C-alpha positions in Angstrom: 0.3 -7.2 27.3 -3.3 -7.9 26.2 -4.5 -6.8 22.7 -8.0 -7.1 21.5 -8.1 -6.9 17.7 -11.4 -6.6 15.8 -11.6 -7.3 12.1 -14.6 -6.3 10.1 -15.6 -6.1 6.4 -18.1 -7.8 4.2 -18.5 -11.5 3.7 -16.1 -12.9 1.2 -13.2 -10.6 2.0 -11.4 -13.2 4.2 -12.2 -11.4 7.5 -12.5 -14.6 9.5 -9.4 -16.1 7.8 -7.5 -12.9 8.7 -8.2 -13.4 12.4 -7.4 -17.1 12.3 -4.0 -16.3 10.7 -3.3 -13.7 13.3 -4.3 -16.0 16.2 -2.1 -18.8 14.7 0.9 -16.5 14.4 0.5 -15.4 18.0 -0.2 -18.8 19.6 1.9 -21.2 17.5 4.9 -19.1 16.4 5.2 -16.3 18.9 4.3 -18.6 21.8 1.6 -16.2 23.2 -1.9 -16.9 24.3 -4.6 -16.3 21.7 -8.4 -16.8 21.3 -10.3 -16.1 18.1 -14.0 -15.6 17.7 -16.2 -14.7 14.8 -19.7 -13.4 13.9 -21.4 -14.1 10.7 -24.8 -15.4 9.6 -27.0 -14.9 6.6 -24.9 -11.9 5.7 -21.8 -14.2 5.2 -21.6 -13.2 1.5 -21.9 -9.4 1.1 -23.1 -8.3 4.5 -21.0 -7.1 7.5 -18.9 -9.8 9.1 -16.7 -9.6 12.1 -13.9 -11.7 13.7 -11.8 -10.9 16.7 -8.6 -12.1 18.3 -7.4 -11.7 21.9 -3.7 -11.9 22.2 -1.9 -11.9 25.6 1.4 -12.8 27.1 -0.5 -14.3 30.0 -3.3 -16.9 30.1 -6.6 -15.5 28.8 -9.3 -15.7 31.4 -12.0 -13.9 29.5 -11.9 -14.8 25.8 -14.3 -12.1 24.4 -13.3 -8.8 23.0 -14.8 -6.2 25.3 -12.9 -3.0 24.3 -10.8 -3.5 21.1 -7.6 -1.5 21.0 -6.9 -2.4 17.4 -9.4 -2.4 14.5 -8.9 -3.7 11.0 -11.9 -2.4 8.9 -12.3 -3.4 5.3 -15.8 -2.0 4.3 -18.0 1.0 5.0 -20.7 -1.3 6.4 -18.2 -3.0 8.7 -17.0 0.4 9.9 -20.6 1.6 10.6 -21.5 -1.7 12.4 -18.3 -2.4 14.3 -15.8 0.5 14.0 -17.7 3.7 14.4 -17.7 3.4 18.2 -13.9 3.0 18.5 -12.5 4.7 21.6 -10.2 7.6 21.2 -7.2 5.6 22.4 -7.8 2.7 19.9 -5.8 2.3 16.6 -7.6 1.6 13.4 -6.3 0.4 10.0 -8.9 0.8 7.3 -9.1 0.0 3.6 -9.1 3.5 2.0 -10.7 2.1 -1.1 -13.8 0.8 0.7 -14.1 2.9 4.0 -15.2 6.5 3.5 -15.8 7.6 7.1 -13.1 9.3 9.1 -12.3 7.3 12.2 -12.2 9.4 15.4 -9.2 7.5 16.8 -5.6 7.1 15.7 -5.6 5.5 12.3 -3.8 4.3 9.2 -5.4 4.4 5.8 -4.3 1.4 3.7 -5.2 1.2 0.0 -5.4 -2.6 0.3 -8.0 -3.3 -2.5 -6.3 -1.0 -4.9 -2.9 -2.5 -4.1 -4.3 -6.0 -4.5 -5.6 -5.2 -7.9 -2.3 -3.6 -8.9 -0.1 -6.4 -7.7 -2.2 -9.4 -8.7 -5.2 -8.2 -10.8 -7.4 -9.7 -8.1 -8.9 -8.3 -4.9 -8.8 -11.6 -3.1 -5.5 -10.9 -1.4 -6.6 -7.5 0.1 -7.0 -9.1 3.5 -3.4 -10.4 3.4 -2.2 -6.9 2.6 -4.1 -5.6 5.6 -2.5 -8.3 7.8 0.9 -7.2 6.7 0.1 -3.5 7.4 -1.3 -4.5 10.8 1.9 -6.3 11.8 4.1 -3.6 10.4 2.2 -0.8 12.1 1.6 -2.4 15.5 4.1 -5.2 16.1 1.2 -7.2 17.7 3.0 -10.4 16.4 6.4 -10.8 14.8 7.0 -10.6 11.1 8.4 -14.1 11.1 5.4 -15.5 12.9 2.9 -13.9 10.5 4.9 -15.1 7.5 4.8 -18.7 8.8 1.1 -18.4 9.7 0.2 -17.1 6.3 2.1 -20.0 4.6 0.3 -22.5 6.8 -3.2 -21.0 6.2 -3.5 -20.2 2.5 -4.5 -22.7 -0.2 -1.7 -24.7 -1.7 -0.5 -23.1 -4.9 -1.2 -19.6 -3.7 1.7 -19.2 -1.3 3.8 -17.0 -3.6 0.8 -14.7 -4.4 0.0 -14.3 -0.7 3.6 -13.6 0.3 3.7 -10.9 -2.3 0.6 -9.4 -0.8 1.9 -9.7 2.7 5.2 -8.0 1.8 3.2 -5.2 0.1 1.2 -4.8 3.4 4.5 -4.6 5.4 5.5 -1.6 3.3 2.1 0.1 3.5 2.0 -0.3 7.3 5.2 1.7 8.0 
């Protein structure tokens, strides 16, 4: 089954890393096909950024996201630029601490920034919390695959911190 996942937030939140981790989990550990793309420019720090992943059980012939069925939105500006046009049948996870609009589609409010501060005293792992919630809520990749992909992708010395954030995300995504 093909899934088109769109991540958006502001530069510096790890939006691109989130998509890379998800794509790695799908392609390397779940043995699916995956393509990751990203959009950022001068707004890379502070402005809206976007990254997308296409995951499919079959070979991907068209690598661009044309109609996302899953959104992960981590800022109000990201919602306005990329999430406000979500179709009614899409599913959106959004950071309830930073997104204030009500999505018109099925959704899950995740207090990722608040939980990151509570768990670690730092907001830098909010994206990992969102990834855990995404996997828990949708099953788009297996839990084992995302755990291995996170461990492969985060800076050395931060593995324990990121696994703590990922596990918190699993609990919030239920």
